[in-house]
N, C-alpha and C positions, 0 to 999 in steps of 0.2 A: 353709515346711522350701521350698528351691529343689529344685530340679532336678538330677538332668547329668547330659544321652548318657555311656555309658561305653566308650566307645569316645574321645571325647574333651579325656578325660584326660588325668595326664602319670602317668607313672608314680610309684609312693608305695615310698619304702622305709621303713625300720621304722625309729622314731626310735631315737636315740642318745646317754647321758645326758650334759651337760656337765661340768667342776671350773670353780666361781669361777673360775680361772688362765684359763679357755681360755672361754668371754662373755668371761671384764675384751679381753683375746689379738684376740676376733675369729679365733679360729681355728674346724675345722671339727668334726670330731667323727676320734679315729683311726679311718684306712681311708681314709677320705671323699677325698676331692678336694674346691677348695675351690670343689663349685658356686656361679651363685650363686639356682637353681631360678627362671627367670624364664622366663617358654619363649623359644624363639628370634625369634619374632617383636617380642613387648616391646621388646630389646636398645636402649637409646640410651637410656631409659625412665626421664628424671631427678624423682627422685624430692627436695625439700630434708627436710629435722629437726630442730628446733631443736635450739641450745644447751642450750639450758635443760634439758633433756630430760638428760641428762650427767647436769649430777646432779643428780638426780630419785633418789633411790633406795629405796626401801620397808622399812618399819625392819625390822630383824630382830632376833631374839634366838641371837647360835651362839652362847650354849650351850648355849639348852632344845633347839636344836639336833642340837645333841653330845650333850644325852640323848638325845634319841627316836633317832639315831639306831643308839649305845647300845641300848639299849631294844629293837629290830627286830635288829640282830645277838642277842643273845646270848637272844633271844626275851622277852622278860619286856610288852612292848609289847604292850600288849591289844585287840587286834583282834575287836569286834565285827558280823561280819557284813551286822546289823541294822540298826547304828546304818551302816556305810557306806550304805549301797540311803536310807536314810535320806536323808543327805545329799546321797547322786546327786540325788538328786529329786528336794530340794527344790534342789540349783545348777541344772537343768535346767529347771524350773517359772521358778527367779527369773529365770534368762539367756531361759526367753522360745525356746525349744530344743526343738522336732519340734511347733511347735505347727501 
C-alpha cells in the first residue's frame, strides 16, 4: 500500500449521496460548488474519455433496488454484521488492498 505524507494531501470532505438525475446531469452534491477536485498545479491537463463508455451502463434491476430500499426504510431488511464483515474482507482480499 502506498504511503502518503499527510501534510501534502488536499483536504477531504465527507462524501454526499447523489441522485441518479444529478449524476446523469453532472451536477455536484447539494450545497457544494462545482469543484474539480484537481490540484491547482494540475489545471490545464486534458484527459480524453472514450465516447463508447458513455453508452455502457451496468445492468441494474431497478425493481429489486426499490424493494431493498423500502425494506431498509421499514427495518425488514436482514442486516447480519458477520456477513457484511465477511464480504468486506473478501472484497479487500480480491482487490489486493492492504498488502
